[in-house]
C-alpha positions as CSV (number, residue, x, y, z in Angstrom):
1,M,0.0,0.0,0.0
2,F,1.1,3.5,-0.9
3,H,0.2,7.1,0.0
4,C,-0.9,9.6,-2.7
5,V,2.1,11.1,-4.5
6,L,0.7,14.6,-4.7
7,C,-0.8,15.2,-1.3
8,E,1.5,12.7,0.4
9,G,-1.0,11.2,2.7
10,G,-4.6,11.5,3.3
11,E,-7.1,8.9,4.4
12,E,-6.9,6.8,1.3
13,F,-4.3,4.1,0.8
14,L,-3.6,3.2,-2.8
15,I,-2.7,-0.1,-4.3
16,V,-2.8,0.5,-8.0
17,N,-3.0,4.3,-8.6
18,K,-0.5,7.0,-7.7
19,F,-3.1,9.6,-6.8
20,C,-6.0,9.7,-4.3
21,S,-9.4,10.6,-5.7
22,K,-9.1,14.4,-5.0
23,C,-5.6,14.6,-6.4
24,K,-6.6,12.6,-9.4
25,R,-9.3,15.3,-10.1
26,I,-6.6,18.1,-9.8
27,K,-4.3,16.2,-12.2
28,H,-7.2,15.8,-14.6
29,L,-7.8,19.6,-14.5
30,L,-4.1,20.3,-15.0
31,N,-4.2,18.1,-18.1
32,L,-7.2,19.8,-19.5
33,Y,-6.4,23.4,-18.8
34,G,-2.6,23.5,-18.3
35,D,-1.2,26.8,-17.1
36,E,-4.7,28.3,-16.8
37,V,-5.1,26.3,-13.6
38,Y,-2.0,27.9,-12.1
39,N,-3.0,31.4,-13.1
40,T,-6.5,30.8,-11.6
41,L,-5.1,29.6,-8.4
42,E,-2.7,32.5,-8.1
43,T,-5.4,35.0,-9.0
44,V,-8.1,33.6,-6.7
45,L,-6.4,32.0,-3.8
46,V,-3.0,33.7,-3.3
47,R,-3.0,37.3,-1.9
48,N,0.0,39.5,-2.3
49,E,1.4,41.7,0.5
50,K,-0.7,44.8,-0.5
51,Q,-3.9,42.8,-0.5
52,R,-3.1,41.2,2.9
53,Q,-2.3,44.6,4.4
54,F,-5.5,46.2,3.0
55,K,-7.6,43.3,4.5
56,E,-5.9,43.6,7.9
57,D,-6.4,47.3,8.0
58,C,-10.1,46.9,7.2
59,I,-10.6,44.3,9.9
60,K,-8.7,46.5,12.4
61,K,-10.8,49.5,11.5
62,E,-14.1,47.7,11.9
63,K,-13.0,46.1,15.2
64,L,-11.9,49.5,16.5
65,E,-15.2,51.2,15.5
66,K,-17.2,48.4,17.1
67,E,-15.1,48.6,20.4
68,L,-15.4,52.3,20.6
69,G,-19.1,52.1,20.0
70,D,-18.8,54.4,17.0
71,S,-22.1,54.2,15.3
72,S,-20.7,55.7,12.2
73,Y,-19.6,52.2,11.1
74,F,-23.2,51.0,11.2
75,Q,-24.6,54.2,9.8
76,K,-22.1,54.0,6.9
77,K,-23.2,50.4,6.1
78,G,-26.8,51.3,6.3
79,K,-26.4,54.5,4.3
80,E,-24.6,52.5,1.5
81,K,-27.6,50.2,1.2
82,V,-30.0,53.1,1.1
83,D,-28.0,54.9,-1.5
84,K,-27.8,51.8,-3.6
85,V,-31.6,51.3,-3.5
86,N,-32.1,55.0,-4.3
87,R,-29.8,54.8,-7.3
88,E,-31.6,51.7,-8.6
89,L,-35.0,53.4,-8.2
90,E,-33.7,56.5,-10.0
91,E,-32.4,54.4,-12.9
92,K,-35.7,52.5,-13.1
93,F,-37.8,55.6,-13.3
94,K,-35.4,57.3,-15.8
95,N,-35.8,54.3,-18.2
96,K,-39.6,54.5,-18.1
């Protein structure tokens, strides 16, 4: 019995195949789409330093506003929704 070559473990033990069922699916996608798979993984899953810092700053800001009891955070979120609905209504009536 062997472990999967790609994920090097998992719950499945293999007798004939090199890959477990999940890794076999990944290998199949790589064969079908080639470098497109790598580009998609990098674009969707991997964050660069700038993206990580932006996300951290947003989380810190939201946490700080909640701790301080600053209602502007909640007002801002509510105002954004109201503004969006107002814009949609304006567009709807302009088109009629």
